[in-house]
C-alpha positions, 0 to 999 in steps of 0.5 A: 761155709763159715770161711766162705762167709768171712771171705765174702763179707770181708771182700764186700766191705772192701769193695764197698769202701773202694767205691765210696772212696771214689767220691767227687774230689772237686765237689768235696773240696769246694762244697764239702759234700760227699757224692759218687759221680756215677758217670765217672767223667764218661758216659761209660759203665757205672757204679755197679761195674766198679763194684763188680770189678772190686768184688772179683779182685778181692774174691780172687786176686791173682795167684802169687807166682812165688808161693802159688797161694790159692784160697781154700774155698775157691770163692767167685762172684756169681751175681751182683746188682745195685738194687736201690740208690739215692741221688742228690735230688731224691726225696725233695733234695733229702740227701743234699739237705742231710749233708748240708745239716751234717756240715753246718751243725757245728758252724756258729754262722748259722746262729748269725743267719737265724738272727736275720729272720726278724729283719726278713719279716720287715723286708717282706712287709716293705715289698708288700707295700711296693705296689701301693706306693707306686700306685700313688705316685702314678696317680699324682703324676697323672693328675699333674699331667692333666692340669697341663701347666700354662706357659708364662711370658718372661720379661723379654716377651719369650715364652718359657715353660716352668717344669715340674722339678721332679721330672729330671728325677723321672728322666734319670730313673728311666736309665738302665738300673745298673747305670743308675747304681754303679759308678761309671767304668765299674768292673762288671763280670761277663761270666755266664752259664749255659742252659744245660744245668740241673734245673733246665733239663730232664733229670735222672732220679733214683729209686726212692730209697730211704737211706740209713742215717746213723747220726740221725741227721734231719734235713737242713731248714731254711736258716741252715741252708741260707747259712751254708750258701752264705759260706760257700757262694760268692756274690757281687763284691765278695768272691769266696771261690773260683766258680763259674759265676762271680755272682752266685747268691744272685743266681740262686735268687734270680736264675738268670744265665749271666752275672750281669743279668742277675745283678741287674735283677738284684739291684732292681729289687733292692731299689724298689724295696729301698724306695718303699722304705724311704717313701714311708719315712719321708712322708712322715718327716715334717721337716722334709715335707715343709721343705718340699712344700716350699719348693712346690709353692715356688713352682706352683706360683710360677705356673699360676696354678696354685691348685698344683702345690699339694701334688707338686709337693707329693711329686717332690717327695717321691723324687726325693725318696728315689734318689735316696734309694739310688744312693742307698743301693750304690752304697750297698754295691760299694761295700757300705751298709744301709739301715732297713728303715731310715731316721733323720740321722741316717737320711743323706740326700738333700731336696736340692739333689732332685734338681740335678740327679746324680748317684753318689755313694756313701761309705756308711757302716750302719745297718745291713750290707749288700750280702745281708740283703741278699740273704734276707731275700733268700728266705722268701725263695722256695726250698726247691728253687734254692736247692735246684739252683744250688745244684746248678752252681755246683755242676757249673763249678765242678765242670769248670774245675775238672774241664768237662761237661758231663758232670751232672748232680742228678747222677751223684749218689750218696747211698745205695743197696747192693746184693751180691751172691758169692759162690765156692768151688766146693759147692757152697753159696752165700748171699750178701745184702748191704746198704751203704751211705755217707751219712 
């Protein structure tokens, strides 16, 4: 009985180790995660069948033809089942977050990302004020339209209409966002992903297994998860892998099916936040307010409508802030940096810029770069949304790397319980229960 027990335990350990060694190489190489792809690249048998085959081989190896060696106990596998399993998304992505924690705990990059928390608060405050500034602009524009600036005869007797100088900026901002913030002819990724990824389909779930955690790894929090994505995922202007998408961080944020759509959403959101920040600054800068009043006075005088001076000055300030924002976003997409809040020293556009709007880019190195702005935005995405879209990227990347469409993260397992019964030709029987995990 002791011999049977020893043989059964050794065979079970070897068989389990063989199964664990079948982790997805593509997933480990790109994302440093350990998961068994239970589909094994096909729709055929799963982990239980693999484990059963290994147990049978380890209990009853083929007879050695030369020596005719046979086991003293004649062991054989009576029964084997996987009674519990834990897939990557089980327990609110507990498995994924534990593995990310284990990988990231020794990485100093997490400290750098945690330093963004204070800036994230300021960014969120700006987003909260966007609506107020947009409403003020609309009300100011409506007031100017109601006034209906009169026409004035010029010296030759022809009539001309003196226009609000901010109208050119309004026409410029009606263009597609990427046309405003990307230089003409800029290379734009045409990559996209299908709608059959993890977050778009009905997913498989495990048994709710509570896996043994020999290292007591907790779940990765917001800071560690963002640091992990910062290391593993590409974004516009910085590609770190040969993934299915080039703008992966943008996908985590917006979940659109193409790189172009995700970049457009990122640029639009940045433009709104930058416009809010620039409005806050410019409406407090006395020098710029005076420059706007001088231009507004000239226009209102030509319009014979002095009552419009204040509204025109506000319209000029709104237009000026917007053109500064366009320059900010173009600077970010060109690899430069922009501070969250401007000062007189970091403001770049002149009031004359609203008379002939264009989208110049700077090369400033003061402030935050584009990738940092994306990481700040990630702080406000829900944990479930980030994990689900991260799994989308993992699926798409492994499918591309292995050139197969059957890889699914909800079929990836990192822990399971196996129960087996080993019989003996001598009439004995031994039962085994093991819990196995990569943690």
